[in-house]
Backbone as a printed PyTorch tensor [residue, N CA C, xyz], in Angstrom:
tensor([[[-14.1150,  10.4770,  -2.1800],
         [-12.6990,  10.8210,  -2.2230],
         [-11.9860,  10.2490,  -1.0050]],

        [[-12.6400,  10.3280,   0.1510],
         [-12.0340,   9.8000,   1.3680],
         [-11.8500,   8.2820,   1.2800]],

        [[-12.8240,   7.5940,   0.6990],
         [-12.7170,   6.1400,   0.5520],
         [-11.5790,   5.7870,  -0.3950]],

        [[-11.4700,   6.4950,  -1.5200],
         [-10.3890,   6.2360,  -2.4700],
         [ -9.0240,   6.5250,  -1.8550]],

        [[ -8.9490,   7.5720,  -1.0520],
         [ -7.6970,   7.9040,  -0.3750],
         [ -7.3060,   6.7930,   0.6040]],

        [[ -8.2700,   6.2910,   1.3180],
         [ -8.0180,   5.1970,   2.2600],
         [ -7.5840,   3.9200,   1.5480]],

        [[ -8.2270,   3.6480,   0.4000],
         [ -7.8510,   2.4660,  -0.3710],
         [ -6.4200,   2.6000,  -0.9110]],

        [[ -6.0650,   3.7900,  -1.3550],
         [ -4.7090,   4.0140,  -1.8700],
         [ -3.6790,   3.8300,  -0.7580]],

        [[ -3.9840,   4.3380,   0.4170],
         [ -3.0810,   4.1660,   1.5540],
         [ -2.9270,   2.6890,   1.9040]],

        [[ -4.0360,   1.9490,   1.8780],
         [ -3.9760,   0.5170,   2.1650],
         [ -3.1540,  -0.2160,   1.1090]],

        [[ -3.2980,   0.1930,  -0.1510],
         [ -2.5190,  -0.4240,  -1.2200],
         [ -1.0220,  -0.1660,  -1.0190]],

        [[ -0.6590,   1.0380,  -0.6000],
         [  0.7480,   1.3590,  -0.3150],
         [  1.2750,   0.4960,   0.8300]],

        [[  0.4620,   0.3130,   1.8500],
         [  0.8740,  -0.5380,   2.9680],
         [  1.0430,  -1.9860,   2.5210]],

        [[  0.1470,  -2.4610,   1.6600],
         [  0.2640,  -3.8290,   1.1370],
         [  1.5500,  -3.9930,   0.3290]],

        [[  1.8720,  -3.0080,  -0.5090],
         [  3.1110,  -3.0680,  -1.2950],
         [  4.3340,  -3.0540,  -0.3830]],

        [[  4.2990,  -2.2070,   0.6340],
         [  5.4320,  -2.1450,   1.5630],
         [  5.6400,  -3.4980,   2.2380]],

        [[  4.5700,  -4.1380,   2.6330],
         [  4.6680,  -5.4650,   3.2570],
         [  5.1730,  -6.5060,   2.2570]],

        [[  4.7040,  -6.4190,   1.0210],
         [  5.1450,  -7.3660,  -0.0020],
         [  6.6510,  -7.2170,  -0.2520]],

        [[  7.1340,  -5.9690,  -0.3650],
         [  8.5620,  -5.7610,  -0.6150],
         [  9.4040,  -6.1450,   0.6020]],

        [[  8.8780,  -5.9460,   1.7770],
         [  9.5880,  -6.3810,   2.9800],
         [  9.7280,  -7.9050,   2.9760]],

        [[  8.6620,  -8.5930,   2.6470],
         [  8.7020, -10.0630,   2.5820],
         [  9.6540, -10.5530,   1.5010]],

        [[  9.6150,  -9.9070,   0.3450],
         [ 10.5220, -10.3000,  -0.7410],
         [ 11.9770, -10.0740,  -0.3460]],

        [[ 12.2490,  -8.9700,   0.3480],
         [ 13.6300,  -8.6850,   0.7560],
         [ 14.1260,  -9.7460,   1.7390]],

        [[ 13.2580, -10.1840,   2.6420],
         [ 13.6340, -11.2400,   3.5840],
         [ 13.9450, -12.5310,   2.8190]],

        [[ 13.1530, -12.8430,   1.7920],
         [ 13.4000, -14.0340,   0.9810],
         [ 14.7260, -13.9430,   0.2270]],

        [[ 15.1370, -12.7290,  -0.1360],
         [ 16.3590, -12.5280,  -0.9220],
         [ 17.5950, -12.2810,  -0.0590]],

        [[ 17.4770, -12.4610,   1.2230],
         [ 18.5930, -12.2070,   2.1400],
         [ 19.8430, -13.0000,   1.7520]],

        [[ 19.6740, -14.2600,   1.3890],
         [ 20.8100, -15.0800,   0.9820],
         [ 21.4420, -14.5910,  -0.3110]],

        [[ 20.6080, -14.1630,  -1.2530],
         [ 21.1200, -13.6190,  -2.5100],
         [ 21.8920, -12.3310,  -2.2630]],

        [[ 21.3770, -11.4700,  -1.3950],
         [ 22.0620, -10.2170,  -1.0680],
         [ 23.4060, -10.5150,  -0.4040]],

        [[ 23.4460, -11.5050,   0.4610],
         [ 24.7040, -11.8790,   1.1200],
         [ 25.7350, -12.3460,   0.0930]],

        [[ 25.2950, -13.0840,  -0.9220],
         [ 26.2020, -13.5390,  -1.9810],
         [ 26.7570, -12.3590,  -2.7600]],

        [[ 25.9080, -11.3960,  -3.0860],
         [ 26.3500, -10.2230,  -3.8370],
         [ 27.3470,  -9.4080,  -3.0210]],

        [[ 27.0600,  -9.1930,  -1.7590],
         [ 27.9810,  -8.4390,  -0.8990],
         [ 29.2980,  -9.1840,  -0.7660]],

        [[ 29.2430, -10.4990,  -0.6110],
         [ 30.4570, -11.2970,  -0.4730],
         [ 31.3420, -11.1510,  -1.7100]],

        [[ 30.7570, -11.2690,  -2.8830],
         [ 31.5490, -11.1850,  -4.1110],
         [ 31.9860,  -9.7610,  -4.4440]],

        [[ 31.2370,  -8.7750,  -3.9900],
         [ 31.5450,  -7.3870,  -4.3290],
         [ 32.5370,  -6.7140,  -3.4080]],

        [[ 32.8650,  -7.3240,  -2.3160],
         [ 33.7830,  -6.6910,  -1.3790],
         [ 35.2120,  -7.1510,  -1.6320]],

        [[ 36.1530,  -6.3670,  -1.1200],
         [ 37.5570,  -6.7690,  -1.2080],
         [ 37.8390,  -7.7910,  -0.1120]],

        [[ 38.9070,  -8.5250,  -0.2600],
         [ 39.2310,  -9.6160,   0.6630],
         [ 39.3440,  -9.1190,   2.1020]],

        [[ 39.9270,  -7.9420,   2.3120],
         [ 40.1360,  -7.4590,   3.6760],
         [ 38.9960,  -6.5790,   4.2020]],

        [[ 37.9250,  -6.4180,   3.4340],
         [ 36.7850,  -5.6390,   3.9100],
         [ 36.0520,  -6.3890,   5.0100]],

        [[ 35.5410,  -5.6460,   5.9610],
         [ 34.8620,  -6.2430,   7.1130],
         [ 33.3850,  -6.5040,   6.8350]],

        [[ 32.7180,  -5.5760,   6.1270],
         [ 31.2590,  -5.6190,   5.9900],
         [ 30.7720,  -6.9130,   5.3370]],

        [[ 29.9130,  -7.6090,   6.0170],
         [ 29.2500,  -8.8050,   5.5010],
         [ 27.8360,  -8.8380,   6.0580]],

        [[ 26.9340,  -9.4460,   5.3280],
         [ 25.5630,  -9.5870,   5.8270],
         [ 25.1950, -11.0470,   6.0660]],

        [[ 26.0470, -11.9550,   5.6370],
         [ 25.7770, -13.3840,   5.8160],
         [ 26.2230, -13.8460,   7.1950]],

        [[ 25.5860, -14.8980,   7.6640],
         [ 26.0060, -15.5310,   8.9070],
         [ 27.3000, -16.3030,   8.6550]],

        [[ 27.9680, -16.6580,   9.7140],
         [ 29.2720, -17.3060,   9.6210],
         [ 29.2320, -18.5800,   8.7710]],

        [[ 28.2220, -19.4110,   8.9710],
         [ 28.1190, -20.6640,   8.2030],
         [ 27.9930, -20.3930,   6.7050]],

        [[ 27.1480, -19.4310,   6.3580],
         [ 26.9690, -19.0940,   4.9520],
         [ 28.2400, -18.4770,   4.3650]],

        [[ 28.9320, -17.6580,   5.1620],
         [ 30.2020, -17.0900,   4.7060],
         [ 31.2220, -18.1790,   4.4130]],

        [[ 31.2620, -19.1690,   5.2560],
         [ 32.1940, -20.2710,   5.0400],
         [ 31.8830, -21.0020,   3.7440]],

        [[ 30.6130, -21.2480,   3.4660],
         [ 30.2220, -21.9090,   2.2150],
         [ 30.5930, -21.0540,   1.0110]],

        [[ 30.3630, -19.7410,   1.1120],
         [ 30.7170, -18.8370,   0.0070],
         [ 32.2250, -18.8110,  -0.2180]],

        [[ 32.9950, -18.8200,   0.8600],
         [ 34.4550, -18.8510,   0.7340],
         [ 34.9090, -20.1320,   0.0380]],

        [[ 34.3300, -21.2440,   0.4520],
         [ 34.6890, -22.5330,  -0.1510],
         [ 34.3510, -22.5600,  -1.6390]],

        [[ 33.1730, -22.0540,  -1.9880],
         [ 32.7700, -22.0190,  -3.3940],
         [ 33.6980, -21.1210,  -4.2080]],

        [[ 34.0190, -19.9670,  -3.6860],
         [ 34.8590, -19.0340,  -4.4450],
         [ 36.2910, -19.5410,  -4.5660]],

        [[ 36.7880, -20.2790,  -3.5830],
         [ 38.1320, -20.8440,  -3.6680],
         [ 38.1710, -22.0630,  -4.5770]],

        [[ 37.0940, -22.8060,  -4.5890],
         [ 37.0230, -24.0280,  -5.3820],
         [ 36.9130, -23.7300,  -6.8780]],

        [[ 36.2720, -22.6420,  -7.2010],
         [ 36.0100, -22.3130,  -8.5960],
         [ 36.8670, -21.1430,  -9.0510]],

        [[ 37.0910, -21.0550, -10.3210],
         [ 37.8350, -19.9180, -10.8620],
         [ 36.9530, -18.6770, -10.8340]],

        [[ 37.5360, -17.5160, -11.0900],
         [ 36.7710, -16.2610, -11.0830],
         [ 35.6590, -16.2800, -12.1250]],

        [[ 35.9390, -16.8700, -13.2780],
         [ 34.9400, -16.9420, -14.3320],
         [ 33.7110, -17.7020, -13.8780]],

        [[ 33.9480, -18.8690, -13.3140],
         [ 32.8390, -19.7180, -12.8760],
         [ 32.1880, -19.1350, -11.6250]],

        [[ 32.9790, -18.5230, -10.7710],
         [ 32.4240, -17.9380,  -9.5440],
         [ 31.3790, -16.8940,  -9.8700]],

        [[ 31.6310, -16.0960, -10.8830],
         [ 30.6360, -15.0810, -11.2230],
         [ 29.3840, -15.7150, -11.8150]],

        [[ 29.5140, -16.8630, -12.4870],
         [ 28.3320, -17.5060, -13.0640],
         [ 27.4430, -18.1230, -11.9850]],

        [[ 28.0290, -18.6520, -10.9070],
         [ 27.1760, -19.2060,  -9.8610],
         [ 26.4900, -18.1190,  -9.0540]],

        [[ 26.9180, -16.8880,  -9.2230],
         [ 26.2790, -15.7690,  -8.5260],
         [ 25.2490, -15.0550,  -9.4030]],

        [[ 25.1330, -15.4490, -10.6520],
         [ 24.2110, -14.7540, -11.5550],
         [ 22.7670, -14.7990, -11.0790]],

        [[ 22.3370, -15.9000, -10.5500],
         [ 20.9510, -15.9950, -10.0670],
         [ 20.7150, -15.0080,  -8.9290]],

        [[ 21.6920, -14.8620,  -8.0350],
         [ 21.5530, -13.9140,  -6.9290],
         [ 21.4540, -12.4900,  -7.4470]],

        [[ 22.3030, -12.1510,  -8.3980],
         [ 22.2760, -10.8030,  -8.9770],
         [ 20.9530, -10.5620,  -9.6770]],

        [[ 20.5000, -11.5220, -10.4330],
         [ 19.2360, -11.3730, -11.1600],
         [ 18.0670, -11.1930, -10.1840]],

        [[ 18.0340, -11.9690,  -9.1170],
         [ 16.9390, -11.8770,  -8.1440],
         [ 16.9140, -10.5300,  -7.4430]],

        [[ 18.0660, -10.0950,  -6.9450],
         [ 18.1270,  -8.8350,  -6.1960],
         [ 17.8700,  -7.6500,  -7.1170]],

        [[ 18.5120,  -7.6250,  -8.2760],
         [ 18.3260,  -6.4990,  -9.1980],
         [ 16.8940,  -6.4340,  -9.7130]],

        [[ 16.2750,  -7.5800,  -9.9280],
         [ 14.8760,  -7.5910, -10.3610],
         [ 13.9560,  -6.9920,  -9.3140]],

        [[ 14.1690,  -7.3540,  -8.0600],
         [ 13.3440,  -6.8110,  -6.9880],
         [ 13.5750,  -5.3090,  -6.8230]],

        [[ 14.8480,  -4.8780,  -6.8530],
         [ 15.1460,  -3.4550,  -6.7220],
         [ 14.5940,  -2.6590,  -7.9070]],

        [[ 14.6420,  -3.2350,  -9.0880],
         [ 14.0810,  -2.5790, -10.2690],
         [ 12.5750,  -2.3890, -10.1210]],

        [[ 11.8970,  -3.4150,  -9.6650],
         [ 10.4550,  -3.3420,  -9.4530],
         [ 10.1180,  -2.2820,  -8.4060]],

        [[ 10.8720,  -2.2680,  -7.3280],
         [ 10.6530,  -1.2850,  -6.2740],
         [ 10.8820,   0.1360,  -6.7760]],

        [[ 11.9480,   0.3440,  -7.5300],
         [ 12.2410,   1.6800,  -8.0710],
         [ 11.1530,   2.1430,  -9.0290]],

        [[ 10.6220,   1.2250,  -9.8130],
         [  9.5230,   1.5700, -10.7190],
         [  8.3170,   2.0520,  -9.9390]],

        [[  8.0070,   1.3590,  -8.8470],
         [  6.8690,   1.7750,  -8.0060],
         [  7.1000,   3.1710,  -7.4220]],

        [[  8.3190,   3.4530,  -7.0010],
         [  8.6360,   4.7660,  -6.4290],
         [  8.5110,   5.8400,  -7.5030]],

        [[  9.0890,   5.5890,  -8.6850],
         [  9.0400,   6.5860,  -9.7650],
         [  7.6340,   6.8150, -10.2740]],

        [[  6.7790,   5.8160, -10.2130],
         [  5.3850,   5.9720, -10.6070],
         [  4.5600,   6.6960,  -9.5480]],

        [[  5.1580,   6.8810,  -8.3750],
         [  4.4470,   7.5510,  -7.2820],
         [  3.5710,   6.6270,  -6.4730]],

        [[  3.6940,   5.3230,  -6.6950],
         [  2.8830,   4.3650,  -5.9480],
         [  3.3720,   4.1900,  -4.5180]],

        [[  4.6770,   4.3630,  -4.3080],
         [  5.2750,   4.2250,  -2.9930],
         [  6.1330,   5.4590,  -2.7580]],

        [[  6.0900,   5.9510,  -1.5450],
         [  6.9140,   7.1280,  -1.2060],
         [  8.1900,   6.6790,  -0.5610]]])
């Protein structure tokens, strides 16, 4: 029982590290979602200045319809990761 408990704890630590790594990889996608989801005068941003400038240029260059389509990959990536994480929590695999 002690060995199984230790293995389960190690598995939880491995999952936590995996999700931390995935979140770091999705940092740019999260910045895109925050950029598009905020109002023009809102302060909160997670992107660096250079990335914000590129996002501003893209959103000004394209119409609202097209702007949302270029952000679909970011939404899909972030929501997929959050969905996977929530499933692990609801299954009791991660606390």
